[in-house]
C-alpha positions as CSV (number, residue, x, y, z in Angstrom):
1,M,89.4,52.0,125.2
2,T,92.4,50.1,125.5
3,R,94.0,49.0,122.5
4,T,97.1,46.2,122.2
5,L,97.7,45.7,119.1
6,L,99.4,47.4,116.1
7,Q,96.4,48.3,114.2
8,S,95.9,52.3,114.5
9,T,98.5,53.7,112.3
10,A,98.5,51.1,109.7
11,S,94.6,51.7,109.2
12,R,94.2,55.3,110.1
13,K,96.1,58.2,110.7
14,A,95.6,58.4,114.4
15,A,97.2,57.8,117.9
16,T,98.3,54.7,118.2
17,V,99.5,52.5,121.3
18,T,101.8,49.2,121.5
19,F,102.5,47.4,124.3
20,S,104.8,44.2,123.6
21,R,104.0,42.5,126.7
22,C,100.6,42.3,125.5
23,I,101.0,40.5,122.3
24,T,100.8,37.2,121.8
25,P,104.0,35.2,121.5
26,R,102.9,34.1,118.0
27,A,102.3,37.6,117.0
28,L,105.5,38.7,118.2
29,H,107.4,35.7,116.1
30,V,105.3,37.0,113.1
31,M,106.7,40.5,113.3
32,S,110.2,39.7,113.9
33,E,109.7,38.0,110.6
34,E,109.2,40.5,108.4
35,T,111.6,42.9,106.3
36,H,111.2,46.5,107.5
37,P,112.3,48.7,105.5
38,P,116.3,50.3,105.0
39,A,115.0,53.7,106.6
40,V,112.9,52.0,109.6
41,Q,116.2,49.7,110.4
42,H,118.1,53.3,110.5
43,M,115.5,54.9,112.6
44,A,115.1,52.2,115.2
45,Q,118.8,52.0,115.5
46,H,118.9,55.4,116.0
47,V,115.8,55.1,118.9
48,L,117.4,52.2,120.4
49,D,120.7,53.9,120.6
50,Q,119.0,57.3,122.0
51,L,117.3,54.9,124.6
52,Q,120.4,53.5,125.6
53,E,121.9,57.0,126.3
54,H,118.6,58.0,127.8
55,R,118.3,55.5,130.6
56,S,122.3,55.9,131.3
57,R,121.7,59.3,132.5
58,C,119.1,58.2,135.0
59,S,119.6,56.5,138.4
60,A,119.6,52.8,138.4
61,S,117.3,52.7,141.3
62,I,114.3,54.0,139.6
63,R,112.6,53.3,136.2
64,P,113.0,56.2,133.9
65,A,110.6,58.5,132.1
66,P,110.1,56.6,128.4
67,L,112.1,58.5,125.9
68,F,110.7,60.8,123.6
69,V,111.1,60.9,119.8
70,G,109.7,63.7,117.5
71,V,109.4,62.7,113.9
72,Q,108.8,65.0,111.1
73,G,108.2,64.5,107.6
74,P,106.1,66.6,104.8
75,Q,102.8,65.1,103.3
76,G,103.1,62.0,101.2
77,S,106.9,61.2,102.4
78,G,105.3,58.1,104.1
79,K,106.0,59.2,108.0
80,T,102.8,58.0,109.3
81,F,103.5,54.3,107.7
82,L,107.6,54.4,108.9
83,T,106.5,55.4,112.0
84,S,104.1,52.5,112.5
85,R,106.9,50.0,110.9
86,L,109.2,52.0,113.5
87,S,107.0,50.9,116.0
88,A,106.5,47.3,115.1
89,H,110.4,46.9,114.9
90,L,111.0,48.3,118.6
91,S,108.0,46.0,119.9
92,S,109.5,42.9,118.7
93,P,111.8,40.5,119.4
94,P,114.8,41.0,120.4
95,H,113.7,44.5,121.7
96,A,110.4,43.9,122.8
97,L,109.8,47.5,123.9
98,S,106.3,49.5,124.9
99,V,105.9,51.8,122.3
100,A,103.6,54.9,122.5
101,V,102.7,56.5,119.0
102,L,100.7,59.9,119.3
103,S,99.8,62.0,115.7
104,I,99.7,65.7,116.1
105,D,96.5,65.0,114.2
106,D,94.8,63.7,116.6
107,L,95.4,67.0,119.1
108,Y,93.0,69.2,116.3
109,L,90.9,71.6,117.9
110,P,87.2,70.1,117.9
111,H,84.8,71.3,115.5
112,S,83.9,74.1,117.2
113,G,87.0,75.2,117.9
114,L,88.0,75.3,114.2
115,K,85.3,77.4,113.2
116,R,85.7,80.0,115.3
117,L,89.4,80.1,114.4
118,A,88.0,80.2,111.0
119,E,85.4,83.0,111.8
120,S,88.2,85.4,113.1
121,H,90.4,84.9,110.5
122,P,88.1,85.2,107.7
123,H,90.8,86.3,105.0
124,N,93.5,84.0,106.5
125,I,93.2,80.7,103.8
126,L,95.9,79.3,106.1
127,F,93.0,79.0,109.0
128,Q,90.3,77.7,106.7
129,G,90.5,74.4,107.9
130,R,92.6,72.2,110.1
131,G,96.1,71.4,109.5
132,Q,98.5,74.7,110.0
133,P,99.9,75.8,113.5
134,G,97.0,77.2,115.3
135,T,94.4,74.7,114.8
136,H,95.6,72.6,117.6
137,D,94.7,72.4,121.0
138,V,97.9,73.3,122.9
139,P,96.8,72.7,126.4
140,L,95.1,69.5,125.4
141,G,98.7,68.2,124.0
142,T,100.8,69.6,126.6
143,S,98.7,67.9,129.3
144,V,99.2,64.6,127.2
145,L,102.6,64.7,127.1
146,K,103.3,65.6,130.4
147,S,100.9,62.5,131.7
148,L,103.3,60.6,129.3
149,K,106.4,62.2,131.3
150,R,105.0,60.9,134.1
151,I,103.8,57.6,133.0
152,N,106.4,55.2,134.7
153,N,106.2,56.6,138.2
154,P,105.2,54.4,140.9
155,D,101.7,56.2,141.2
156,A,101.1,57.4,137.7
157,Q,97.4,56.5,136.1
158,T,96.5,56.1,132.9
159,V,97.0,58.4,129.9
160,D,94.2,58.9,127.6
161,I,95.3,60.0,124.1
162,P,92.4,62.0,121.9
163,F,91.5,60.8,118.5
164,F,90.4,63.3,116.2
165,D,87.8,62.0,113.4
166,K,88.6,63.1,110.0
167,S,85.3,61.9,108.6
168,L,83.0,63.8,110.5
169,F,81.2,66.9,109.4
170,N,81.6,66.0,105.7
171,G,85.5,65.6,105.9
172,E,86.0,68.8,108.4
173,G,86.4,66.7,111.3
174,D,85.7,66.7,114.6
175,R,87.3,64.9,117.8
176,A,86.0,61.4,118.9
177,S,84.1,60.8,122.3
178,H,86.6,58.2,122.5
179,G,90.2,57.7,122.0
180,E,93.3,55.6,123.4
181,T,94.5,54.8,126.9
182,V,98.1,54.3,127.4
183,K,98.8,52.1,130.9
184,G,102.4,52.1,131.8
185,P,105.4,52.0,131.8
186,V,106.3,52.5,128.5
187,D,109.9,52.6,126.8
188,V,109.2,55.0,124.3
189,V,106.8,57.4,123.2
190,V,106.5,59.1,119.5
191,L,105.0,62.2,118.4
192,E,104.9,62.5,114.9
193,G,103.6,65.3,112.2
194,W,104.0,67.4,109.5
195,C,105.1,70.4,111.5
196,V,106.5,69.2,114.6
197,G,109.5,70.7,115.7
198,F,108.9,74.1,113.4
199,F,110.1,77.2,115.4
200,P,108.3,80.6,115.1
201,T,110.7,82.9,113.6
202,S,111.4,87.2,113.7
203,K,109.0,89.3,111.9
204,E,111.9,90.4,110.1
205,L,113.4,87.0,108.7
206,V,109.5,86.1,107.6
207,E,109.5,89.6,105.3
208,E,112.9,88.7,104.2
209,R,112.2,85.3,103.2
210,W,108.6,86.6,101.8
211,K,110.8,88.6,99.4
212,E,112.9,85.9,98.1
213,R,112.0,83.0,95.4
214,V,110.7,79.9,96.9
215,P,113.7,77.3,97.1
216,T,113.4,73.8,95.8
217,L,110.2,74.3,94.2
218,Q,109.3,74.9,90.7
219,P,108.2,78.6,89.8
220,D,105.0,77.4,88.0
221,T,103.7,75.6,90.7
222,F,103.1,77.8,93.7
223,D,102.9,81.8,93.5
224,M,103.3,82.6,97.2
225,K,102.6,86.0,96.8
226,T,99.0,85.3,95.4
227,F,98.2,82.6,97.2
228,V,98.6,84.3,101.1
229,S,99.9,87.2,102.5
230,V,102.8,88.4,104.8
231,D,100.1,89.0,107.5
232,D,98.6,85.5,107.0
233,V,102.1,84.0,107.7
234,L,102.9,86.1,110.5
235,A,99.6,84.9,112.2
236,V,100.5,81.6,111.9
237,N,104.0,82.6,113.3
238,E,102.5,83.7,116.5
239,Q,100.9,80.3,116.8
240,I,103.8,78.9,116.6
241,K,105.3,80.2,119.6
242,R,102.7,78.3,122.0
243,Y,104.1,75.0,120.5
244,V,107.8,75.1,121.3
245,E,106.6,73.8,125.0
246,W,105.7,70.5,123.2
247,W,109.1,70.2,121.4
248,E,110.9,71.1,124.7
249,A,109.6,67.4,126.0
250,L,111.3,65.7,123.1
251,D,114.7,64.2,123.4
252,T,115.6,63.4,120.4
253,F,114.2,63.4,116.5
254,I,113.6,62.1,113.4
255,Q,113.6,63.7,110.1
256,I,112.0,62.5,106.8
257,K,113.0,64.6,103.7
258,G,113.2,64.5,100.1
259,P,116.0,65.1,97.6
260,S,117.6,68.3,98.3
261,S,117.2,69.7,94.8
262,A,113.5,69.0,94.9
263,Q,112.3,69.2,98.7
264,L,109.0,70.9,97.8
265,S,107.9,69.9,94.6
266,I,108.1,66.2,95.3
267,I,105.8,66.8,98.1
268,Y,103.0,67.3,95.3
269,K,103.6,64.1,93.7
270,W,103.7,62.2,96.6
271,R,100.6,63.6,97.8
272,L,98.5,63.1,94.6
273,Q,100.0,59.6,94.7
274,Q,98.6,58.8,97.8
275,E,95.4,59.9,96.6
276,H,95.3,58.2,93.6
277,N,96.3,54.8,95.4
278,M,93.1,55.1,97.9
279,K,90.9,56.2,95.2
280,A,91.6,52.8,93.3
281,K,91.0,50.9,96.5
282,N,87.5,52.4,97.7
283,G,86.1,53.0,94.3
284,G,87.1,56.5,92.9
285,K,86.2,58.3,96.2
286,G,88.7,61.2,97.2
287,M,90.1,64.5,95.8
288,T,90.2,65.9,92.1
289,N,93.8,66.5,91.3
290,D,93.3,69.9,91.8
291,Q,91.9,69.7,94.9
292,V,95.1,68.0,95.8
293,K,97.0,70.8,94.8
294,T,95.3,73.2,96.5
295,F,95.4,71.0,99.9
296,V,99.6,70.9,99.6
297,D,99.6,74.7,98.7
298,R,98.2,75.3,102.4
299,Y,101.1,73.6,103.8
300,I,104.0,75.1,101.4
301,P,104.2,78.3,103.7
302,G,105.1,76.5,106.6
303,Y,107.8,74.8,105.2
304,V,109.1,77.6,103.4
305,F,109.0,79.8,106.5
306,F,109.3,77.5,109.5
307,G,110.8,73.9,108.4
308,D,114.4,74.6,109.1
309,G,113.4,75.1,113.0
310,V,114.2,71.6,113.1
311,T,117.8,72.3,113.0
312,K,118.0,75.8,113.6
313,G,115.6,76.1,116.6
314,L,114.2,79.8,117.6
315,S,115.6,82.4,115.5
316,G,115.3,86.4,117.1
317,C,111.8,86.0,117.8
318,E,110.7,89.1,120.1
319,G,111.2,88.1,124.0
320,T,113.6,85.6,123.4
321,E,117.5,84.7,122.9
322,T,118.2,85.4,119.3
323,E,119.3,81.9,118.8
324,Q,118.1,79.1,120.8
325,L,118.9,75.5,119.3
326,P,116.3,72.9,119.6
327,P,116.6,70.6,122.4
328,W,117.4,67.3,120.5
329,I,120.7,69.2,118.7
330,G,123.5,66.3,118.6
331,R,120.8,63.6,119.1
332,G,118.9,64.1,115.6
333,L,118.6,62.0,112.7
334,S,118.1,63.1,109.0
335,V,116.1,60.4,106.9
336,T,116.7,61.5,103.0
337,I,114.2,59.4,100.4
338,G,113.9,59.6,96.6
339,D,110.9,59.6,94.5
340,D,110.0,56.5,95.1
341,R,110.3,57.1,98.7
342,E,113.2,54.8,98.7
343,L,116.1,55.5,100.7
344,L,118.8,57.6,99.9
345,Q,120.7,58.4,102.8
346,T,121.2,58.8,106.4
347,S,122.8,61.6,108.3
348,H,122.9,62.9,111.8
349,F,122.3,66.3,113.4
């Protein structure tokens, strides 16, 4: 199934493929008149600057591979919305770029694989359901990313991007039989997700952080030591090692985050707002407030132990160099937003 309009990310959190050459002139005119949020304007300018540099490093006689952009942000921050608007901005005049957006959520293991993972770690709540590193199909993601890297080659084939349907199996989800089809040439590929750019660390650093109070989180909001064990976290750490090959494909990066004084606490507020807005539109179907809190709880260890990998990379993992910076260092954009998701500031890293 081939999709050619900006529809998917706005209506569902899934892979989106947009090709400006397939959009009608009238549609492009409408998009060009849209007022994009200030954060999107900064994100778009960053991508345009990086695309220019990317192309300048390639031979003028061949069409370069797409620019690969990583986008990371916590639950409720609006990263999927911002990414869809970023894609619309870049696809509209005067840029008229071909943009493909891939959500890490569409790379989950099929339902059977998620069940096997949960059964093999019965006491680890982090693996009881999708979400954490380890619940994705890493070989599938590697294959898709490699194919997208080659999509501008003269002999390249179309690339099938999977779609994970979260409504199946009573909300547990499963991989759908049909996803998206991408046909080259493509200018920009965006990989977005809550843990994109998270790197593994050493056992010693995990154990050290385990002893510390969780930063930027009110003590009565989440108790790490009653929620998970250090072994649970180390099991996720082992899984993240397999994701590094995904991050090596990225040329540049955009990180969306809350104010420094409340980076973790604000995730609960944002995610609860999202759930309330959804329930107001669908007749009240969704999670209770307590269920939303439990949902966010499962992700807090990821931010605490692995989130700084976006700017620090590998930190003393066994069998690796003591320090290995991410490939996008020097080409990263940090977007800080406030309580109401308004733009506070941007910086580069």
